[in-house]
C-alpha positions as YAML, in Angstrom:
chain: A
units: angstrom
residues:
- id: 1
  name: MET
  ca: [127.96, -27.05, -62.68]
- id: 2
  name: SER
  ca: [125.56, -29.83, -61.34]
- id: 3
  name: ALA
  ca: [123.28, -29.12, -57.64]
- id: 4
  name: THR
  ca: [126.62, -31.35, -56.03]
- id: 5
  name: ASP
  ca: [129.06, -29.38, -57.88]
- id: 6
  name: LEU
  ca: [128.83, -26.23, -55.25]
- id: 7
  name: PRO
  ca: [131.49, -24.40, -54.25]
- id: 8
  name: GLY
  ca: [133.94, -25.82, -51.48]
- id: 9
  name: GLY
  ca: [132.70, -29.82, -52.76]
- id: 10
  name: THR
  ca: [129.65, -30.09, -50.62]
- id: 11
  name: SER
  ca: [125.86, -30.85, -51.84]
- id: 12
  name: PRO
  ca: [123.10, -29.05, -50.39]
- id: 13
  name: ALA
  ca: [122.41, -32.55, -48.73]
- id: 14
  name: VAL
  ca: [125.20, -32.81, -46.96]
- id: 15
  name: THR
  ca: [125.03, -29.12, -45.51]
- id: 16
  name: GLU
  ca: [121.71, -29.70, -44.37]
- id: 17
  name: PHE
  ca: [121.77, -32.78, -42.60]
- id: 18
  name: GLU
  ca: [125.16, -30.82, -41.21]
- id: 19
  name: ARG
  ca: [122.92, -27.54, -39.78]
- id: 20
  name: HIS
  ca: [120.35, -30.49, -38.39]
- id: 21
  name: ARG
  ca: [123.20, -32.54, -36.45]
- id: 22
  name: ALA
  ca: [124.65, -28.81, -34.84]
- id: 23
  name: GLU
  ca: [120.78, -27.81, -33.56]
- id: 24
  name: LEU
  ca: [120.75, -31.92, -32.40]
- id: 25
  name: ILE
  ca: [123.92, -30.62, -30.50]
- id: 26
  name: ARG
  ca: [123.21, -27.51, -29.52]
- id: 27
  name: SER
  ca: [119.60, -28.19, -27.89]
- id: 28
  name: ARG
  ca: [121.22, -31.94, -26.39]
- id: 29
  name: LEU
  ca: [123.60, -29.83, -24.62]
- id: 30
  name: ALA
  ca: [121.43, -27.32, -23.83]
- id: 31
  name: MET
  ca: [118.75, -30.41, -21.86]
- id: 32
  name: ASN
  ca: [121.86, -31.31, -20.31]
- id: 33
  name: VAL
  ca: [122.91, -28.03, -18.68]
- id: 34
  name: LEU
  ca: [119.16, -27.23, -17.91]
- id: 35
  name: PHE
  ca: [119.11, -30.75, -15.85]
- id: 36
  name: GLY
  ca: [122.34, -30.04, -14.49]
- id: 37
  name: VAL
  ca: [121.45, -26.93, -12.87]
- id: 38
  name: LEU
  ca: [118.12, -28.56, -11.60]
- id: 39
  name: PHE
  ca: [119.85, -31.85, -10.59]
- id: 40
  name: LEU
  ca: [122.07, -29.50, -8.19]
- id: 41
  name: ALA
  ca: [118.98, -27.17, -6.89]
- id: 42
  name: ALA
  ca: [117.25, -30.52, -5.89]
- id: 43
  name: LEU
  ca: [120.96, -31.57, -4.18]
- id: 44
  name: ALA
  ca: [120.91, -28.30, -2.42]
- id: 45
  name: ALA
  ca: [117.32, -28.55, -1.47]
- id: 46
  name: SER
  ca: [117.88, -31.97, -0.56]
- id: 47
  name: ILE
  ca: [121.07, -31.13, 1.87]
- id: 48
  name: TYR
  ca: [118.68, -28.25, 3.23]
- id: 49
  name: VAL
  ca: [115.63, -29.70, 4.90]
- id: 50
  name: SER
  ca: [117.64, -32.81, 5.88]
- id: 51
  name: ARG
  ca: [120.15, -30.28, 7.55]
- id: 52
  name: PHE
  ca: [122.39, -33.29, 5.64]
- id: 53
  name: TYR
  ca: [125.77, -31.17, 7.46]
- id: 54
  name: PRO
  ca: [129.83, -32.56, 8.17]
- id: 55
  name: ASP
  ca: [129.46, -30.88, 11.74]
- id: 56
  name: ARG
  ca: [126.14, -33.06, 12.48]
- id: 57
  name: LEU
  ca: [127.77, -36.36, 11.21]
- id: 58
  name: ALA
  ca: [130.98, -35.73, 12.78]
- id: 59
  name: SER
  ca: [128.77, -35.55, 16.08]
- id: 60
  name: GLY
  ca: [126.19, -38.57, 15.35]
- id: 61
  name: VAL
  ca: [128.84, -40.94, 14.48]
- id: 62
  name: PRO
  ca: [130.23, -41.22, 17.99]
- id: 63
  name: ARG
  ca: [126.53, -41.32, 19.40]
- id: 64
  name: ILE
  ca: [126.02, -44.53, 16.77]
- id: 65
  name: LEU
  ca: [128.47, -46.51, 18.04]
- id: 66
  name: GLU
  ca: [127.63, -45.56, 21.79]
- id: 67
  name: TYR
  ca: [124.27, -46.82, 21.38]
- id: 68
  name: PHE
  ca: [125.71, -50.47, 19.88]
- id: 69
  name: GLY
  ca: [128.17, -50.30, 23.18]
- id: 70
  name: THR
  ca: [124.90, -50.33, 25.40]
- id: 71
  name: ILE
  ca: [122.62, -52.97, 23.29]
- id: 72
  name: MET
  ca: [125.71, -55.33, 23.16]
- id: 73
  name: PRO
  ca: [124.98, -58.69, 25.88]
- id: 74
  name: ASN
  ca: [127.16, -59.29, 29.02]
- id: 75
  name: LEU
  ca: [129.15, -62.14, 28.05]
- id: 76
  name: GLU
  ca: [131.52, -63.58, 30.08]
- id: 77
  name: LEU
  ca: [134.21, -65.24, 29.10]
- id: 78
  name: ASP
  ca: [134.53, -67.90, 31.91]
- id: 79
  name: LYS
  ca: [130.66, -68.60, 31.18]
- id: 80
  name: LEU
  ca: [130.13, -67.95, 27.74]
- id: 81
  name: PHE
  ca: [129.50, -71.64, 26.85]
- id: 82
  name: MET
  ca: [127.66, -72.91, 29.90]
- id: 83
  name: GLY
  ca: [124.27, -74.44, 29.60]
- id: 84
  name: ARG
  ca: [121.13, -73.94, 32.27]
- id: 85
  name: ASP
  ca: [121.74, -74.83, 35.79]
- id: 86
  name: ALA
  ca: [121.16, -78.07, 36.36]
- id: 87
  name: GLU
  ca: [119.23, -77.42, 39.74]
- id: 88
  name: THR
  ca: [116.72, -74.76, 38.92]
- id: 89
  name: GLY
  ca: [116.67, -75.08, 34.43]
- id: 90
  name: ARG
  ca: [117.75, -71.61, 34.15]
- id: 91
  name: ALA
  ca: [120.65, -70.74, 31.73]
- id: 92
  name: VAL
  ca: [123.22, -68.31, 33.53]
- id: 93
  name: PRO
  ca: [123.64, -65.26, 33.17]
- id: 94
  name: GLY
  ca: [126.52, -64.29, 30.83]
- id: 95
  name: SER
  ca: [126.82, -67.32, 28.40]
- id: 96
  name: ILE
  ca: [125.29, -67.21, 25.02]
- id: 97
  name: THR
  ca: [122.42, -69.52, 26.34]
- id: 98
  name: TYR
  ca: [121.31, -66.18, 28.36]
- id: 99
  name: TRP
  ca: [121.41, -64.37, 25.37]
- id: 100
  name: TYR
  ca: [119.37, -67.14, 23.41]
- id: 101
  name: THR
  ca: [116.71, -67.86, 25.43]
- id: 102
  name: ASP
  ca: [113.95, -67.43, 23.21]
- id: 103
  name: PHE
  ca: [116.21, -68.87, 20.28]
- id: 104
  name: TRP
  ca: [113.48, -71.81, 18.85]
- id: 105
  name: LYS
  ca: [111.12, -69.46, 19.44]
- id: 106
  name: TYR
  ca: [113.04, -67.34, 17.40]
- id: 107
  name: ILE
  ca: [113.86, -69.84, 14.78]
- id: 108
  name: ALA
  ca: [110.06, -71.04, 14.38]
- id: 109
  name: LEU
  ca: [109.47, -66.91, 13.70]
- id: 110
  name: ILE
  ca: [112.11, -66.91, 11.33]
- id: 111
  name: GLY
  ca: [110.69, -69.72, 8.91]
- id: 112
  name: GLU
  ca: [107.22, -68.10, 9.41]
- id: 113
  name: THR
  ca: [109.03, -64.75, 8.41]
- id: 114
  name: ILE
  ca: [110.59, -67.24, 5.00]
- id: 115
  name: LEU
  ca: [107.36, -68.60, 4.39]
- id: 116
  name: MET
  ca: [105.54, -65.17, 4.19]
- id: 117
  name: ALA
  ca: [108.26, -64.08, 2.01]
- id: 118
  name: LEU
  ca: [108.13, -66.59, -0.37]
- id: 119
  name: THR
  ca: [104.23, -66.91, -0.67]
- id: 120
  name: ALA
  ca: [103.64, -63.19, -0.98]
- id: 121
  name: THR
  ca: [106.71, -63.51, -3.77]
- id: 122
  name: ILE
  ca: [104.85, -66.02, -5.36]
- id: 123
  name: MET
  ca: [101.31, -63.94, -5.69]
- id: 124
  name: GLY
  ca: [102.81, -60.53, -6.15]
- id: 125
  name: ALA
  ca: [105.16, -61.94, -9.68]
- id: 126
  name: ALA
  ca: [102.18, -64.03, -10.62]
- id: 127
  name: ALA
  ca: [100.75, -60.87, -11.03]
- id: 128
  name: ALA
  ca: [103.09, -58.70, -12.01]
- id: 129
  name: PHE
  ca: [104.23, -61.23, -15.00]
- id: 130
  name: LEU
  ca: [99.85, -61.44, -15.87]
- id: 131
  name: LEU
  ca: [100.00, -57.58, -16.13]
- id: 132
  name: SER
  ca: [103.35, -56.47, -17.72]
- id: 133
  name: PHE
  ca: [102.92, -57.38, -21.08]
- id: 134
  name: PRO
  ca: [99.65, -54.67, -22.05]
- id: 135
  name: ALA
  ca: [101.63, -52.52, -19.83]
- id: 136
  name: ALA
  ca: [104.38, -53.05, -22.02]
- id: 137
  name: ARG
  ca: [103.88, -50.08, -24.54]
- id: 138
  name: ASN
  ca: [105.61, -52.11, -27.81]
- id: 139
  name: LEU
  ca: [102.71, -55.29, -26.76]
- id: 140
  name: ALA
  ca: [100.02, -53.49, -25.20]
- id: 141
  name: PRO
  ca: [96.93, -54.61, -27.35]
- id: 142
  name: ASN
  ca: [95.44, -51.10, -27.54]
- id: 143
  name: THR
  ca: [95.84, -47.39, -25.74]
- id: 144
  name: PRO
  ca: [93.60, -47.95, -22.60]
- id: 145
  name: ILE
  ca: [94.56, -51.64, -21.79]
- id: 146
  name: TYR
  ca: [98.16, -49.99, -21.42]
- id: 147
  name: TRP
  ca: [97.26, -46.91, -19.75]
- id: 148
  name: ILE
  ca: [95.27, -48.85, -16.82]
- id: 149
  name: SER
  ca: [97.74, -51.19, -16.33]
- id: 150
  name: ARG
  ca: [100.48, -48.75, -16.32]
- id: 151
  name: ARG
  ca: [98.39, -46.63, -13.54]
- id: 152
  name: PHE
  ca: [97.44, -49.67, -11.07]
- id: 153
  name: LEU
  ca: [100.95, -50.68, -10.47]
- id: 154
  name: GLU
  ca: [101.73, -47.63, -9.78]
- id: 155
  name: ILE
  ca: [98.89, -47.56, -7.06]
- id: 156
  name: CYS
  ca: [100.23, -50.93, -5.95]
- id: 157
  name: ARG
  ca: [104.41, -49.86, -6.00]
- id: 158
  name: GLY
  ca: [103.32, -46.58, -4.72]
- id: 159
  name: VAL
  ca: [102.33, -47.58, -0.90]
- id: 160
  name: PRO
  ca: [104.87, -48.67, 1.28]
- id: 161
  name: GLU
  ca: [104.19, -51.91, 2.11]
- id: 162
  name: ILE
  ca: [103.60, -51.20, 6.21]
- id: 163
  name: LEU
  ca: [100.64, -49.28, 5.17]
- id: 164
  name: TYR
  ca: [99.28, -52.00, 2.73]
- id: 165
  name: ALA
  ca: [99.81, -53.87, 5.97]
- id: 166
  name: LEU
  ca: [98.38, -51.37, 8.52]
- id: 167
  name: ILE
  ca: [95.02, -51.51, 6.59]
- id: 168
  name: LEU
  ca: [94.91, -55.18, 6.13]
- id: 169
  name: VAL
  ca: [95.41, -55.69, 9.52]
- id: 170
  name: PHE
  ca: [92.26, -54.22, 10.26]
- id: 171
  name: ALA
  ca: [90.08, -56.27, 7.75]
- id: 172
  name: VAL
  ca: [91.52, -59.87, 8.12]
- id: 173
  name: GLY
  ca: [93.01, -59.15, 11.99]
- id: 174
  name: ILE
  ca: [96.53, -59.45, 13.68]
- id: 175
  name: GLY
  ca: [98.43, -62.66, 11.57]
- id: 176
  name: PRO
  ca: [100.98, -63.37, 8.60]
- id: 177
  name: LEU
  ca: [97.75, -63.24, 5.83]
- id: 178
  name: ALA
  ca: [97.85, -59.41, 6.26]
- id: 179
  name: GLY
  ca: [101.24, -59.71, 5.57]
- id: 180
  name: VAL
  ca: [101.55, -61.80, 3.37]
- id: 181
  name: LEU
  ca: [98.51, -59.57, 1.18]
- id: 182
  name: ALA
  ca: [100.69, -56.82, 1.96]
- id: 183
  name: ILE
  ca: [103.71, -57.46, 0.68]
- id: 184
  name: ALA
  ca: [101.92, -59.36, -2.66]
- id: 185
  name: ILE
  ca: [100.41, -55.88, -3.50]
- id: 186
  name: HIS
  ca: [103.73, -54.05, -3.63]
- id: 187
  name: THR
  ca: [105.66, -56.99, -4.85]
- id: 188
  name: ALA
  ca: [103.14, -56.83, -8.02]
- id: 189
  name: GLY
  ca: [103.40, -53.30, -8.83]
- id: 190
  name: ALA
  ca: [107.26, -53.33, -8.21]
- id: 191
  name: LEU
  ca: [108.00, -56.82, -10.50]
- id: 192
  name: GLY
  ca: [104.89, -55.48, -12.78]
- id: 193
  name: LYS
  ca: [107.22, -52.18, -13.44]
- id: 194
  name: LEU
  ca: [110.48, -53.92, -13.66]
- id: 195
  name: PHE
  ca: [108.83, -56.81, -16.44]
- id: 196
  name: SER
  ca: [107.15, -54.72, -18.41]
- id: 197
  name: GLU
  ca: [110.54, -52.94, -19.28]
- id: 198
  name: VAL
  ca: [112.24, -55.99, -19.64]
- id: 199
  name: ASN
  ca: [109.39, -56.55, -22.83]
- id: 200
  name: GLU
  ca: [109.88, -53.66, -24.02]
- id: 201
  name: ASN
  ca: [113.34, -54.58, -25.19]
- id: 202
  name: ALA
  ca: [112.30, -57.47, -26.45]
- id: 203
  name: SER
  ca: [112.54, -58.49, -30.05]
- id: 204
  name: LEU
  ca: [109.48, -57.76, -31.79]
- id: 205
  name: ARG
  ca: [110.18, -60.30, -34.94]
- id: 206
  name: PRO
  ca: [109.48, -63.04, -33.18]
- id: 207
  name: VAL
  ca: [106.10, -61.58, -32.46]
- id: 208
  name: GLU
  ca: [105.71, -60.25, -35.67]
- id: 209
  name: GLY
  ca: [106.51, -64.07, -37.17]
- id: 210
  name: ILE
  ca: [103.31, -64.93, -35.61]
- id: 211
  name: ARG
  ca: [101.32, -62.54, -36.28]
- id: 212
  name: GLY
  ca: [102.54, -63.46, -39.98]
- id: 213
  name: VAL
  ca: [100.55, -67.04, -39.64]
- id: 214
  name: GLY
  ca: [98.06, -66.02, -37.54]
- id: 215
  name: GLY
  ca: [98.61, -66.52, -34.20]
- id: 216
  name: ASN
  ca: [96.77, -64.23, -31.72]
- id: 217
  name: TRP
  ca: [97.55, -61.52, -28.91]
- id: 218
  name: PHE
  ca: [98.28, -64.68, -26.70]
- id: 219
  name: GLU
  ca: [100.04, -66.61, -28.83]
- id: 220
  name: GLN
  ca: [102.12, -63.92, -29.67]
- id: 221
  name: MET
  ca: [103.09, -63.53, -25.88]
- id: 222
  name: ARG
  ca: [103.52, -66.71, -25.41]
- id: 223
  name: TYR
  ca: [105.90, -68.17, -28.52]
- id: 224
  name: GLY
  ca: [107.06, -64.77, -28.90]
- id: 225
  name: VAL
  ca: [108.05, -63.30, -26.01]
- id: 226
  name: VAL
  ca: [107.98, -64.91, -22.49]
- id: 227
  name: PRO
  ca: [111.31, -67.30, -23.89]
- id: 228
  name: GLN
  ca: [112.72, -63.80, -24.52]
- id: 229
  name: VAL
  ca: [112.43, -62.27, -21.04]
- id: 230
  name: MET
  ca: [112.44, -65.40, -18.68]
- id: 231
  name: PRO
  ca: [115.76, -65.33, -17.06]
- id: 232
  name: ASN
  ca: [115.52, -61.73, -16.52]
- id: 233
  name: PHE
  ca: [112.09, -62.27, -14.91]
- id: 234
  name: VAL
  ca: [113.88, -64.75, -12.52]
- id: 235
  name: SER
  ca: [115.91, -62.35, -11.60]
- id: 236
  name: TYR
  ca: [114.24, -59.78, -10.47]
- id: 237
  name: THR
  ca: [111.81, -61.98, -8.60]
- id: 238
  name: LEU
  ca: [114.77, -63.65, -6.87]
- id: 239
  name: LEU
  ca: [115.88, -60.24, -5.91]
- id: 240
  name: ARG
  ca: [112.56, -59.43, -4.75]
- id: 241
  name: PHE
  ca: [112.69, -62.82, -2.62]
- id: 242
  name: GLU
  ca: [115.85, -61.14, -0.90]
- id: 243
  name: ILE
  ca: [113.30, -57.76, -0.43]
- id: 244
  name: ASN
  ca: [110.48, -59.91, 0.86]
- id: 245
  name: VAL
  ca: [111.99, -61.00, 3.44]
- id: 246
  name: ARG
  ca: [113.11, -57.12, 5.28]
- id: 247
  name: ALA
  ca: [109.71, -56.55, 4.06]
- id: 248
  name: SER
  ca: [108.23, -59.24, 6.25]
- id: 249
  name: SER
  ca: [110.50, -58.65, 9.31]
- id: 250
  name: ILE
  ca: [109.30, -54.95, 8.77]
- id: 251
  name: VAL
  ca: [105.73, -55.41, 8.20]
- id: 252
  name: GLY
  ca: [105.48, -57.30, 11.75]
- id: 253
  name: PHE
  ca: [105.72, -54.38, 13.75]
- id: 254
  name: VAL
  ca: [102.02, -53.44, 13.03]
- id: 255
  name: GLY
  ca: [100.96, -57.11, 13.23]
- id: 256
  name: ALA
  ca: [101.44, -58.79, 10.29]
- id: 257
  name: GLY
  ca: [103.75, -61.92, 11.63]
- id: 258
  name: GLY
  ca: [106.47, -63.12, 11.39]
- id: 259
  name: ILE
  ca: [110.10, -61.88, 13.19]
- id: 260
  name: GLY
  ca: [109.09, -58.38, 13.23]
- id: 261
  name: GLN
  ca: [106.45, -59.04, 15.69]
- id: 262
  name: GLU
  ca: [109.32, -60.03, 17.86]
- id: 263
  name: LEU
  ca: [111.22, -57.64, 17.65]
- id: 264
  name: ASN
  ca: [108.60, -54.58, 18.24]
- id: 265
  name: ARG
  ca: [108.11, -56.72, 21.59]
- id: 266
  name: VAL
  ca: [111.19, -56.63, 22.42]
- id: 267
  name: ILE
  ca: [111.79, -53.17, 21.75]
- id: 268
  name: SER
  ca: [108.83, -51.98, 24.05]
- id: 269
  name: LEU
  ca: [110.11, -54.21, 26.90]
- id: 270
  name: TYR
  ca: [113.72, -52.46, 26.17]
- id: 271
  name: SER
  ca: [115.56, -55.82, 26.53]
- id: 272
  name: ASP
  ca: [118.74, -54.12, 24.34]
- id: 273
  name: ASP
  ca: [120.29, -58.01, 24.47]
- id: 274
  name: ARG
  ca: [117.28, -59.45, 23.10]
- id: 275
  name: VAL
  ca: [116.80, -56.77, 19.83]
- id: 276
  name: VAL
  ca: [120.61, -57.58, 19.16]
- id: 277
  name: ALA
  ca: [119.85, -61.09, 19.10]
- id: 278
  name: VAL
  ca: [117.25, -61.18, 17.15]
- id: 279
  name: LEU
  ca: [118.40, -58.54, 14.21]
- id: 280
  name: LEU
  ca: [121.57, -61.02, 14.38]
- id: 281
  name: LEU
  ca: [118.95, -63.55, 12.92]
- id: 282
  name: ILE
  ca: [117.65, -61.63, 10.97]
- id: 283
  name: VAL
  ca: [120.83, -61.09, 9.13]
- id: 284
  name: LEU
  ca: [122.12, -63.88, 8.38]
- id: 285
  name: THR
  ca: [119.28, -65.38, 7.41]
- id: 286
  name: VAL
  ca: [118.76, -62.71, 4.13]
- id: 287
  name: THR
  ca: [122.34, -63.07, 4.05]
- id: 288
  name: LEU
  ca: [121.80, -67.26, 3.25]
- id: 289
  name: ILE
  ca: [118.79, -65.88, 0.77]
- id: 290
  name: ASP
  ca: [121.27, -64.06, -1.32]
- id: 291
  name: LEU
  ca: [123.86, -66.56, -1.54]
- id: 292
  name: LEU
  ca: [120.78, -69.34, -2.21]
- id: 293
  name: SER
  ca: [119.63, -66.81, -4.73]
- id: 294
  name: GLU
  ca: [122.95, -66.29, -6.22]
- id: 295
  name: ARG
  ca: [123.30, -70.08, -6.84]
- id: 296
  name: LEU
  ca: [119.38, -70.52, -8.62]
- id: 297
  name: ARG
  ca: [120.55, -67.39, -11.00]
- id: 298
  name: THR
  ca: [123.52, -68.98, -12.12]
- id: 299
  name: HIS
  ca: [122.07, -72.13, -12.44]
- id: 300
  name: TYR
  ca: [119.01, -70.99, -14.56]
- id: 301
  name: ILE
  ca: [120.64, -68.19, -16.54]
- id: 302
  name: GLY
  ca: [124.15, -70.25, -17.11]
- id: 303
  name: LYS
  ca: [127.34, -69.62, -15.94]
- id: 304
  name: GLU
  ca: [128.42, -68.14, -19.81]
- id: 305
  name: HIS
  ca: [126.63, -65.45, -19.17]
- id: 306
  name: PHE
  ca: [128.74, -64.62, -16.00]
- id: 307
  name: ALA
  ca: [131.91, -65.70, -17.96]
...
């Protein structure tokens, strides 16, 4: 009788494989149960700490609606589209003109906010692009460079933009420059993380081919990896631009320029109707940028990928 002709018709190799497979299944099941218990414990602790209770939500939602009712402008239908008074040159209360008295000021600040976000996105994406290759586990030249690149990206994205803005306002003064630098630092960390993960999923066959004909590390990245990952890089960068427009509105609260600085001013002056006017412009701007980014992504990546 041969070694493979054991009773039951099962070879030792198959028996060992099945035993090892059963161990893996039991180990995975045990880990899933452990992670499930830890998740439920963390969820329960989060609910307790945040007091996320149904009764609080039920009492809070009407207050939100009440608040929006108090800050809405007092528009009157018969005066809605009236312009400024011919004698005094002032807008008529109850009209859209009166509500958006500072409309062109808001538009200028919205433009400043978009330019801040655009500049910060370009700077941050450029830094993320350069750091994403040494920060990828499968592409880093050596372990120390990989570790340093990863930790640097974590520091960049680990601190909120508004805290960077506070520090930079003290360093370079009040104005858009502090906001641009703060958002660019955070963008570099966030995009660097995403870019490096895209790099880790890239095929290494082109890299091996370029290395085989004597190409150095930079040539391997340039010709073996970049053509594969560039569409995803562009998509993530456009998404980050949308996020940075919103971030530019927030850093203005600490004097870092943009429409956020004006929003902070009208909130401080309790000009509730002006708050709504500014918020509507911000929402409209973000929506338009989102639509434009979608068109750009479709144009660059190709419509066939969305079919």
